[in-house]
C-alpha positions, 0 to 999 in steps of 0.5 A: 500500500502506498501513501495514496492508497493510506489516504483512501483507506483513512477516508473510507474508515471515516465513513465507517464512524459517521454516526451520529452524523447530524450537525447539532449546534444551534446557529446564532447571528450577530448583525446578520452575520453567522457567529462561529461556534469556535475560532481556533487560533494556530494551525500546528499539531494542536490546532489541527487535532483540535479541529479534527476533534471537533468534526468527530463531535459534529461541530462544523461551524469553525475556522482555523487561522495561522499567522504563518504561511503554509508548512511553517506552522509550529516550530518544526521548520523555524526554530526547532533546530534539532535533528531528532525529536525526543518524543518516542516514535510510538506517540499517538493522539491527534489520530483520535484512535484511528490506526491508519491515521497514526504516524506509524501507518503514515511512515511505514507507507512512505518509508517501509516497516523495516525503516520504522523498526530501525528508528527510535525516534522521528526526524523533525522534518518527518514529523512535520511532513506527517502533519502536512499529510494529516491536514490534507487527508482530512481536508482540515481548512487552515487559513494561513497568513491570518493573524489574531490581533485582538480579542473583544468581548461583546455581550456573551461572545467575542469579536476577533480582529484578524489581519490578513493580507488585504486588511482587517477582518472582524469575526464573531465567535462563541468560543476561541481556542488559543493553540499557539504553542510555547509562547502562547502565554507569554513570549520568547525574549532574552533577559532584560537585565542582560540585553539593556546595554547590548546593541541589537546586531550583537545578540538573538534569542534561540527562537529568532530567525538566525542566519548561522552562516554569518556566524562563521569565524566569530566567537559565540556565547550561548546561555542555557543548558537545554536541548535549545542551547545545544542545537543552536550551538551545533548549528553555529559550529557546523557553520564554521564559528571560531569558537562556541562557549556554552554557559549555564548557572547550574552546577552540573550539566542536566542529565535527567529528563523529568518530562519522560517520567510524566509519560504514563496514562495516570500523569497525562490524563488526570494530572489536572485533577490533583489538588493545588498543592500537589500540582504545584509541587510536581511542577516546581520539581519538574520545571525548576529543580530538574532542568530538561537536558539536551538529547544525546544526539545534540550533545555529540553534535557539539562534542565532536568540535574541539572549539566547543566548551561548556561551563557549569556554575557560570550564569551570567550576571551582566553583559555589556558592549564595547567596540563591537564586542560583547563581554559577559561576566559571570561570578569569577569569569568573563568572556568576550564574544562577537555574537551572543545567543540567549537560550533561556526559554519562554517567560509567562507574561500575559501582558505580552500577548496583544490578543489579550490587551483588553482584559489580561489583568482580568485573568487569574494567575496561579498567585491569585489562587494559591499561596505555597508553603514557605520554602516552596515559592516560585516567582516563575510558576506564580505567573502561570495562568490558573485554568479551569477544567477545559483550559479556560482562563478564569476570573481574577475577581469572581464575577468581573469577567464571565466571558473568560470561560469561553476563552481557552488557553491550549498552550504551554501556559497550561502546563501547571494547571494540566500537565503536559498537554497544550504544546507538547506531542506526548500530552496531546492524546489526553489534552485535545480530548479533554478540551474538545469534550468540554467545548461540546459539553458547554455548547450543548448545555448553553442551548438546552432550552433551544434543544427542549423547544425543538424536542417539543415540535418534533413531529416526524412519524416512525409508525407511519400507519395503524392499518394492516400491512396489506391495507396500507399497501393497497392504499398505495395504488394499483401500481403498488401490486407490482413489487418493483413499483412498490420498492420504488415508492418506498425508496422516494417516500424515505428520501423525501421524509429523511431530507425534510427531517434533516432540513428542519434539525441541521443548522442553517449553514449545513445546506442539506437537501433531499437531492443531496441525500443518496440511498442505494436504489432497490434492485428489481426483483422477481415478482412473487408467484402469489402476486402473479396468480392474484393478478391473473385471477383479477384479469 
């Protein structure tokens, strides 16, 4: 089987799961314009999985937007500079349990089963190519080059201001999901205290668009000890840097990856149900006490260069510039660099998100809801948003911003509230389903009165007659005696009845007509002998 055959197989298997098929959300209008049920911001792995999950729940009135052009959604073809993912190749999640839709099924058809058996992890470009196929095989309508600029609460819905190449579009939505990755609750930025005196051409953040060819022959300083730090160091060395010094504040090179420990169903599926103190202690240990190390491959990429060195217990206290050189100082050392790369991770700061500018101060953070025991404080963790059970923002002051219930944060900022879920491949299997189920629940419960009125008006009979079958068939007319004519009449009756029912029950934007419904037309069958005999007697 080829990838094209696998594509056909996936689409065929989806027809096997097409129950119940009825679209059920109640259409709403604002200023004569249809209000979206859900606006998904971000077309990477999370946004794609959320969109497919909504479709499986027969929620069709949604849109997906991404500010990048096609193929550059997420980090995989931009600042994710590793060669191999650290995620186990067996990971599942956005396939929603459909075997033919898994990365393994796609990989084996594209590269062969033997190739799959030989690898432990996936090349990052392979994962990105799988996401491209996933989007296409499911025909997910991602709108690229569309950026969310601002979210404006209007009554009990949102007005989203979207920037497109041809101007600003304004869209109403009942719910908005922010699937904007690691920086979705803050920003990637170098430490302000260290770059205040540095010219912009002397430094970059590890997520910036860096032209590594320009680093050839230069002395490069990198601050950080995680995967991003080593990946950037490797690229600088491979581009011909004269020397690369990698500095970090810890006394030892981190070697244990706490995120790997988290990869079991209990932790991935139910972390959010723990008490606040338990969640705080888990994440404080994972995110602060145990730093995520580089992969073995990234480390070896750097170590094969003699002009590479790493320095523990060497956090920088200041960096300044003189004569086009950046001088970094630690407690007992100093370095002169021609260029500096900061690989210090993402900073949680909702005020850095322009889309939240109108109400970020109304959003509850962990320091608004939880006071840790003495000795277990963390200024960094305190800035994480305190999310509800469906990844929704919560109010800093109860009753002041009820609209936040409909704004869902499926980003790295969900880590403290929900564990690995919003921006990591390993947690998608549980996080996306929790989010989608919650959205479906809230859309249904929010329109309970409308569904009850619809039930009271439901008049489509299943028991169509109280006569005997013989009398009812006789009333269809003399042509009904002919078995072929009878079958055709039953076919037309069924078609008209179901078409009318769907027209009444489905949202107005789901254009359904009797003409668009197809059933297998009954085949002509031999006329039973007793009917032939009865016809001869009448004659």
